[in-house]
N, C-alpha and C positions, 0 to 999 in steps of 0.2 A: 538781137542783132549785135554785131561786133563793130566797134568804131576804132579806127586807127587815125592818129593825128600826128603830123610832123610840125614841130614848133621851132621858131627862130626868134631870138631876142637880140635887140640892138640897144646897148646901154648908151644913153645920151649924156647924163651926168650923175651925180651922187643920189639924186632924188627921182629921176625920170628914166624909165625904160620903155622902149617901143617894142612891139612884137607882132608876129604874124603866125597864123596857124592854117594849115591846109589839111583837110581831113576827108575820109571816106567812111561811110557806114555800110558794111557788107550785110546782105540779107542771110544771116546764119540762123534765124529763128523763123518759123512759119507763122503766117497770120493766124490768129489775131495778136499774138505776142510780138512778132516782127512785122516789118512794113511790107516785105515781099519784093523790095526793089533796092537798088544801090543809090545812096545819096552822097553828093559831093558838097563840100563847104569850105569857105574861107572866112577868117576872123582877123580883124585888126584890133590891136590892144595897146592901150597906154596905161602904164603902171606908175603910180606916184607913191614914194616912201617918205614918211616923216616919222619922227619919234612917236611911237604908240599907235600909229594908224597906217594902213596900207590901202590905197584906193586903186581899183581897176575900172577902166572904161572900155567896153567892147562894142564893136559894130560888126555885124556878120551878115553873110548871104549864103544861101544853100540852094542847090539844084536837087529837087526831090525826084526820086525814081518812080514813085507811085503817088498819084493824087486822085481825089474824087472828081467826078464830072463837074465842070464849071470852075474848078480851082486852078490857079496858076502853078506852074512847076517851080517857080522861084519863091523863096521865103526869106524875108529880112528879119534881123533880130538886133536888139540892143540890150545892154546891161550896165548898171553902175553898182559896184560893190565896195564895201569898206570892211576891213578886217582888223582885229585887235588881238595881240597875243595874251593868253592867260597863263603866264608862266613859261617854262621851257618847252613843254610838250603839247599844251592845249591852246586852241585859239577859237574865236567866235567871229562870225561873218554875218553881215546884213546886206541884202541886195534887193533892188527893184529892176525888173526886166520886162521886155515885151517882144511880141512877134507880130509881123504883118505878112499877109499873103493875099493875092487877088482871089476874090470869090469866097473869102472867109471874113469873119469879124476879128478885129484886132484883139490880142490878148495881152494883159498886163498882170504881173504877179509880184508879191513880196516874199522874201525868203529869209529864214534865219538858220544858220548852220553852226555845228560844233565840229572841230577837227582835232585829231590826235596824231601827232608826229611820232611815229614808231621809230623812225631813223631819218637821216637825210635823204634816203632813197625810197621811203614808203610813208605815205600819209593816208589815214583813214578818216572818213567824214560821214556825218549824218545830218540831214536837213529836213525842215518842214516848210512848205510853201503854201501861201493863201492867195486865191485869185482876187485881183483888184478890179477886174472888168467882168462883164456878164459872160463873155465867151471863154474866160479862163476857168480851169477846174477849181472847184471850191477849196479843196485841200489836197496836198500831196505829201507823202513821206518818202524820202530818198536816202540811199546809202551808197558810198562809192569809195574808190581808192585811187591814188595817184602813185605810179611807180616810175622812178627816175632810172633810165637805162644807161646814163653816162653821156659823155661828150663824144659825138660821132665825127664832127668836123672841126 
């Protein structure tokens, strides 16, 4: 599936930035790889910057396009992450997060990631996550990229 996210940030002071994301996941892959439906989501973010550490707190909600019988169409999520630069181009991140949805068991996981800043416009990352609750997957390996398209407004 393909996810598109519109982000907005509101600087409060030198250490605190608030943000919001509105996103849609389009069903571009067929099941079982894709979900087969369109998902909509919103995420509220608080980012704190101090010398040597960056902390993000996220609270999110999503309207899922396809769910199993007995499951709610709304899913809630939370995450707390701390990152630390490892020189000019590399960084490391640790995170704990969770998901809740009616008709399912809550999931909690821990994650460690390494990112490589190719440029101000492109960041590559790789992560490993471990389930901290019975319903969470035991292990996950992930890779991704963030592309900055510029200032639109």
